[in-house]
N, C-alpha and C positions, 0 to 999 in steps of 0.2 A: 201871782208873786213873781217877777223876773227875777233873774240870777244878780244876786249883790254880793261883791266881796265884803267879808268879814275879817276881823283879827282872830289871834289864837284865842285871846282872852275872851271872846264872845262864842267860840268854839266850844273850848273846854268848860266855862259854865255850863251847857248842854247837856255835857257828858254826866253821866251818872256817877254820883260820890264816889262808888265802890272800884269806878275804872279811872278816876281821874291822875290818880299816880300812873298807872300804866300807861295813860295816854301821853301824859307829861313825859314821861321817860322815853318812849317810842319816839313822840316827836323832836325831843333832843337828839336821840341817837341819830335819827335820820337828817336833822339839820346839819349835825357835825360830821356827817358822812358827805356831805355836798349836795344833798337834796334839795329841791326846790319844792316849798311846800306853799299851797294856796288854800285858803277856805272860803266858802262860797255859802249863801244861804240861795236853795235851789227850790222850786216849786214841792218838790219832796222829802224836802227838810234841807239840814246842815249838811255839808258835804265836805272833807278835806281830800286834795288831791296832791299825792307826794310821786313827784318826778325825778329822775337821775339821767346824766349822762349828757352827751353832745351827739345828736340833738336829744334834747328831754324826752323820755319815755316814761310812762306810767309805773310806777314800783308798786305802789299800793293806794286805796281810799278808805277813810274811815267814813260811814255811812250810818244814817239811824232808819231804822225800819220799825215796824209794829213790833217785832220779836226783841228789839233792843238794838245796842250799838254792834254794827259789824264791819268787820276790816277785809277788805278785798284786796288779795296780793296777786299780783302779774308775775307768775312763775316763770319767765319765758327761758330761765336758764337751768329748769328742772335737772337737766342731765346733768349737771355738775354736783349735783347733792342728793341722787336718787335715792340713797341709803336712809336719809333723814326721813323721807316721806314713810319709811315703814316705822318711825317710833312715834306718828301721829295717833293722839289718843281715839278711840271709839269713836266719840262724838265729831271729831272733826274729819274722820273718814266718812261718817255716815254724810257730813253735808255736802262732802264732794262726792258720793253718791247720789245725792240726791240733786245735784247741779244738772244742767242741760247738756246733752251729749251734743257734741259738735258735730254740725251737719257738714261741714267743710269735709271732716276726716271721714265721715260715716257714707255720705251722700255725694260728694262733693258738689254740696249745695252752700248756702250761707255767703258771706262776704268773703272776695279774695283776699282782703287784707288780715282777715281772721285764719290764723292756721292750728288753732286749738292746740290741745296739749294731750298726749298719747304717752300713757306712763302706767306702772304696776305698782299695787301696793300688796304685798303678800302675793294670793293668789288671785287676787282681782284686777281685771284689765279694764282702764279707765280711758275714755276717748272725749273730753270734756271740751266747751267752750270756754275760752280764756275769759268773758267777762263775768262769769259764774262759778268757775270751777272752784276756786281758792277763797270762796268767801265765807268767813267764820265769825260767828257769835262770840263776841268777846265775855268768857266767861273765866274764872280763876283756874280752871283746869287747861284751858286754851290758851291763856297769857304767855306761859313762857316759849310754848312752840309757835305762836304767832312771831313773838320776838326772835326766835331762832331764824324762822323761816325767813323774815325780813332781813338779818343778818348775813344768809345765806344766799338769797338772792343777791343784796348789794355787792356781797364779797364777790360773786361770779361777774358782775356786770363791772368791777373795777377792776378785771383782770385785763 
């Protein structure tokens, strides 16, 4: 299947019923904040891509995987809200811990465009790849933290 543009209505239908209100609310918040949102049907499933700024840079993606609906947040400005990371629930910190280590930071490998993220949560030091570091399964427990994370990142980018 080739990449095919779809609308929000087609995307939201694929979202599990228990997460539709959350995704709808997050979509509206990001659209109101000036984000450009595109929906596509890809070989691996549906994808929502949210970009902000000039030039537009990725803020988040909604994607479907075997385990369910995921939100990937590009926390390029985590330096402005490091304290927030310490409030993340255990399941979200475990997702960060399980993500790939950034070879650019640890071995000077990988893509020269990828700078990865270097940060701490509690006593743990993380050096993670930007493409999977903040990729969270949408759960009832994670929803308010995902929303707050997106708000904080957009707030930093708007400065």
